[in-house]
Structure formats: structure tokens, C-alpha cells
C-alpha positions in Angstrom: -30.1 -56.2 -66.9 -26.4 -57.0 -67.3 -25.5 -55.8 -63.8 -27.9 -58.3 -62.3 -26.5 -61.0 -64.5 -22.9 -60.3 -63.6 -23.9 -60.2 -59.9 -25.7 -63.5 -60.2 -22.7 -65.1 -61.9 -20.3 -63.8 -59.3 -22.5 -65.1 -56.5 -22.8 -68.5 -58.2 -19.0 -68.8 -58.6 -18.5 -67.8 -54.9 -21.1 -70.3 -53.8 -19.5 -73.1 -55.9 -16.1 -72.2 -54.5 -17.4 -72.3 -50.9 -19.1 -75.7 -51.5 -16.0 -77.2 -53.0 -13.8 -75.9 -50.2 -16.2 -77.2 -47.5 -16.3 -80.6 -49.2 -12.6 -80.9 -49.4 -11.8 -79.7 -45.8 -14.6 -81.5 -43.9 -13.4 -85.1 -44.1 -10.0 -84.1 -42.8 -11.4 -82.6 -39.6 -14.3 -85.0 -38.8 -14.0 -88.4 -37.1 -15.9 -90.7 -39.4 -16.3 -93.7 -37.0 -19.5 -95.6 -37.4 -21.9 -95.4 -34.5 -23.7 -98.5 -33.3 -27.0 -99.0 -31.5 -25.5 -101.4 -29.0 -25.2 -100.1 -25.4 -21.9 -100.4 -23.6 -21.8 -103.0 -20.8 -23.4 -101.8 -17.6 -25.3 -98.9 -19.2 -29.0 -98.9 -18.9 -29.5 -95.6 -20.6 -31.3 -94.1 -17.6 -30.1 -91.9 -14.8 -29.4 -93.5 -11.4 -32.6 -93.9 -9.4 -33.0 -91.5 -6.5 -33.8 -92.9 -3.0 -37.4 -92.5 -2.0 -38.4 -89.3 -0.2 -39.1 -89.5 3.6 -41.9 -87.1 3.3 -45.2 -86.7 1.5 -45.4 -84.5 -1.6 -46.0 -80.9 -0.6 -44.5 -81.2 2.8 -41.5 -78.8 3.2 -38.1 -80.3 3.6 -36.7 -80.1 7.1 -33.2 -78.8 7.3 -31.0 -80.0 10.2 -30.2 -77.4 12.9 -26.5 -76.7 13.1 -25.0 -76.0 16.5 
């Protein structure tokens, strides 16, 4: 029973050390700017619309013949 207890204590110490190290090093490497919900000017949040197709759905696209 003591082997399990020692292993559990060592694991808890290693976990606590890793958490403390992660907490200390994270703010140094992360940009902590605050995001806003405002969209930048000119952005609609959607992709550019495509021009309408000159064919009906299901009709194959005709490729121009190169000479």
C-alpha cells in the first residue's frame, strides 16, 4: 500500500509543478488583447458573391478551344 501512496504523492507533486510552470509562462507568450464584436469598416463577414452562371444546373461547363 505504501508504494501506491508514494507514487500518488509523486504524481501530485509533478502535476502541481507543471500547473505552476504553465501558469507562470503562459501570460508571457500570449497576446492578451481584448476582442470586440465590432466588424472592421468595409467588412460584411461574407465571402465575395460569385457572378451568376451562364448555364443551367447540371449542364456541363464548356471549355474554350485553344488554337
